[in-house]
N, C-alpha and C positions, 0 to 999 in steps of 0.2 A: 335361967335367971342370972347365974353368974356371968354368962357371956353378955347379957343385956347391960348389967352394971358396968362391965369393962367398956362396952361401946359408948355408954353415956359419959364415962370419965374421959375417954379418948376424945369425944366430941368437945367436951368442955376444955380440954387441954389445947386442942386446935384453935378454939375460939380465943383463948387467952393469948396464944402465940400470935394470932392475926391482929388482935388489938394492940399488943406490944409492938409489933412491926409497924402498925399505923402511927403510933405515938412517936416512934423513932424517926419515921419519915417526915412527920409534921414538924418535929423539934429540930432535926438536923438537916434533913434532905432539902428543905426549902429555904434554909438560911443562906445568906449571901456567901459565895465562895471566895475565899481569900486567894490571892495570886500565889503561885508556886514560887518558892525562894529561888532567886537567880544565882547561878554559880558565880563565885568570886572572879573578878576580872584578872587576867593574867598580868603579872608585873612586867613592865617594860624594862629592858636592859638599856641603860643610857650609854651610848657608844660614841667615842671620839675617833673619827677616821683621821689618823695623824699623817699619813702619806706613804710614799713608796721610796725605798732606798735604791738608788741607781748604782748598780755594780757592773754596768755594761762597758764603761769607759767611753761612752758616747754622750753627747750633750742632749739629753732627753728630759722631758717633763719639766721644763724651765719654770712653768707657772705653778706655784704652790705645791711643789713636790708631788704632783699627781693626786692631790686630795680631791680635786674635782672629778678625776677618773674613778676614784673609789666611791665617792658619793653617788655617782651616776649608776653604779651597779648595785648599791645596797639601799637606795631610797625606798623601795617598795617591800623590803623584807618586813614581815609582820613581827609584832611584839618587841620592837626596838625603837628607841628614841635617839636620833642623831644630834650630836652637839653641833650647833651652827658653825659653818666653815670659818667665818671671821674670828670666832673665839679661839678655834684651834690654831689658826695662822698667827694670831697675836701671841699665844703661849709658845708656839714653836719658834717664832722669830725666823732667823735664817739658818737654823740648825738642820743638818741632814737627818731625816727620820731614821730611827732604828729602834729596836725594842726598849732599850733603857731610856732613851729620850722620850719615846711614846708614853711610857708609864708616868714620867714626870709631867708631861703635857696633860695626861688624863687626870692626875691629881689637881693640876691647876684649874681645869675646867669642870671639875666635879663629876667626872664620868665613872661609871661602874667598870667599864672595860674599854680597851683601846684596840683599834684595828690598824695594823701596820703591814706593809708589804715590801717585797724586793723584786728587782728584775736583774737577770744576769744571763750570761751565755747567749748573747745576741748573734744570730747568724743570718746572712743574706744568700739567696740563690739568684744570681743575676741581678736585675734591677726591678723584678716584679714580685719577688717572694721574700718574706722574712719570718723568722721564728725566734722566740725568746722564752726563757724560763721565768715563770711568774710564781711567786709564793705569797700567801697571805696568812697572817697569824692574828689571833684574838687573845689578848691577855687580860687577866683580872688586875685592876688597878690596886686593889686592897693588898694583894700579896705577891703580885707578879706571876702567878701561875698561868700556864698556857691552858686556855679553854678549848680552843679548836684551831686547826690549821689545814691548809691545803696547798699543794704545789702542782702546777701543770705547765704545759708548753703552749704558748699562744702562737697562732699562725695568722699571716696576712698574705693574700695573693691578689694582686691587681694587674690584670693583663693590660699592657700598654701604659703602665704607670711611668710618669715622667717627672715626678716630684723628687724631693730630697730623700735620701735613705732614712733620715730620722723620722720623716712623716710616715713612711711605711712601717718603721719600727714601732711607732706609737699605735698604729692600727693593730699590730700584733699584740702589744701590751694590753690594749682594750679587750681583745679577744680572750686573752689569758685571764684577765681580771673577771670577766663575765663568767667563765667556767669555774675559776677558783672560788669566787664568792658563793656560787651555788653549792659547791661541795662544803665550803666552810660552815655555812649556816645549816645545811642538811645534817652535818655531823653534830652540830650544836643542839639541834632541836629534835632529832629523830631517835637518837640513842646516846647513851653515855659513853664517855671515853676516859680511860686513865690518863691523866695529864702529867703526873709526876709520882715517883716513888722515893721515899726517904726512909731507909731501914724498914721498920714495920708499919710506917705510915703511908697511906695511899691517898692521892688527891684525884678527884674526878671533876668533870664539868656538869655533873648532876647537881642541881641547886634547889633553892626554894621554889622556883617556878615549876619544878618537876615534882613538887610535893614530897621531897625528901625530908625526913625528920631525924633529929638526933636519936640514936638508939636503934634506928632501922638497920636491918641486915641486907646488904646487896651482894649479888653474885657477880663474879668476874669471869669473863669468857675470853677464850682465844679461839677464834673461828666459832665452831658450834660446841666446843668442849668447855665445860665449866672447870676452872682451875683454882678458884679460891672464893672465900666469903670474907666480907669486910663489914665491920660494925661502924656505923657513922657516928663520929664524935663532934663534928662541927659542920654547920651549914650556913652559907651566906647567899646573897643574891646571885652570885656568879659561879660558885663552886661548892664542893663538899669534901671533907676529908675524914678518914677513919683508920682503924687499925685492923690488921689481918687477924682473922679468927682461925680459919683453916686454909691450908694451901696444899695443892697436889704435890706429892713427893717428886723432887727433881725438876720442878718448874717454878720459876719466879715471876711475879707480876712485873710487867714492864709498860712503859708509855705506849699508848695505842690499843691496849687491851680494852675490850668492850665491857660495859656494866649495864 
């Protein structure tokens, strides 16, 4: 008898559960589905390509200080907005580009960051080969901090070349810019870098676009070894800064350390 009562109660319980499940299905399962929330769009970094400082001693890049060369290599970089060339040229006037001038130009055109380069140490081998040192730097307009940089050697080889040496040199410059711009933006978007250290304050290129927030704690690495922890105190569109919480004995954070 006792077992029969238990079986009856169990059957009723199962029935109740089945009815409840049916109600839930009718009430919610058949209701129109709302679209899933889309992730926030990544903020674009507004960049002014200010030009290339010519330190070779040769008459190179006579047109617009090489701005056209820079734009040709960075036009397809994702998540950036390029300031139109004419706006940059108007603000630059006839001034030779360098980091200080670049930041002033960036302020004038409302850029978040400025891209400026240099070329130096130009060498020729015969009449068919040239190589040149090419450097690119990306600076925050707000505070002048270095966000990312790259330095490479560009090469050009043209068998049977019969043009002017300057033409061969510009081919080497374009080759260097292509490589340097790739490194520059890879450094900017794939990992964080310490860009400056002032006493106990550390600046990095990790920013709002990387979901860095005030109060966050970030680790600092040299190679694969963690050397310090930094608490974020300030975050902007292009950089973040914070104070050192802990640091490995005998090692100091320096520019280029990874975060």
